[in-house]
C-alpha positions in Angstrom: 48.2 49.1 18.2 45.5 48.8 20.7 42.0 51.1 19.2 43.2 53.8 22.1 46.0 54.7 20.2 44.0 54.0 16.4 41.4 56.7 17.8 44.3 58.9 19.6 45.5 58.8 16.3 42.9 59.1 13.5 42.0 62.7 16.0 44.8 63.9 15.1 44.8 63.1 10.9 41.1 64.6 10.8 43.3 68.1 9.7 45.6 66.8 7.8 45.7 66.5 3.5 46.5 64.1 1.8 50.7 64.3 0.8 50.9 61.3 -1.2 48.0 60.0 -4.7 47.8 57.0 -6.3 46.6 57.5 -9.1 46.6 55.7 -12.3 49.5 54.5 -12.0 48.8 52.1 -9.1 51.1 51.2 -6.4 54.4 51.7 -8.0 58.1 52.0 -6.9 57.7 56.1 -7.2 54.3 55.9 -4.8 56.2 53.7 -2.3 59.5 56.1 -2.1 56.7 58.7 -1.7 54.6 57.3 1.3 58.8 56.1 2.9 60.0 59.5 2.9 56.2 61.4 3.6 56.8 58.9 6.8 59.9 60.1 7.7 59.1 63.4 7.3 56.1 63.7 9.0 55.4 59.9 10.6 51.0 60.2 10.0 50.1 60.5 6.1 47.1 60.8 4.3 47.2 58.9 1.1 44.3 59.5 -1.5 43.3 57.1 -3.9 41.8 58.2 -7.2 41.9 55.5 -9.3 41.8 51.7 -7.8 39.1 52.9 -6.0 37.2 49.7 -4.9 40.5 47.7 -4.2 41.3 50.5 -1.6 41.8 47.9 1.2 44.3 46.0 -0.1 46.4 48.9 -1.9 46.5 50.1 1.7 47.6 47.0 3.0 50.1 46.8 0.2 51.4 50.2 1.5 51.9 49.8 4.5 53.7 46.1 4.1 56.2 48.3 1.9 57.0 50.9 4.2 57.1 48.4 7.6 53.3 51.3 8.6 50.3 50.2 10.1 46.5 51.0 8.8 45.2 54.0 10.9 41.2 54.1 9.2 40.5 53.8 6.4 36.9 56.7 5.0 36.1 56.4 1.5 38.9 56.8 -0.9 41.1 57.7 1.6 43.0 55.7 4.5 45.9 57.1 6.7 49.4 55.6 7.7 51.6 55.6 10.3 55.2 54.4 11.1 56.4 56.0 14.2 60.2 57.2 14.3 62.4 54.5 16.2 64.5 57.5 18.2 62.5 59.1 21.0 63.4 62.5 20.5 62.8 62.6 16.9 59.5 61.5 17.1 56.6 64.8 15.9 53.7 62.4 16.5 54.2 61.7 20.5 51.6 58.8 21.8 50.6 59.5 25.2 51.1 56.7 27.5 48.6 56.2 29.5 46.9 55.0 25.7 49.6 52.3 25.1 
């Protein structure tokens, strides 16, 4: 993902509310399943870390690897992940061709 696409996705995610929460249970199968479902339905997902606040970067990378998504940004205790739907007509987030 190049910086233009990353910037575009950060702008799209600005007004989103966190859908997935990582609490005292940490990253477990239920969090990964919730993130997987959210990525299928939304493509661009905010994750709020309510615990493990010192480990936001490695946990975000772990979640991205587990769901085949990409980390778009991390600000404070919130991360944004993106995984585009492979079928073009089903895509919710349309990345402009001039950014690719």
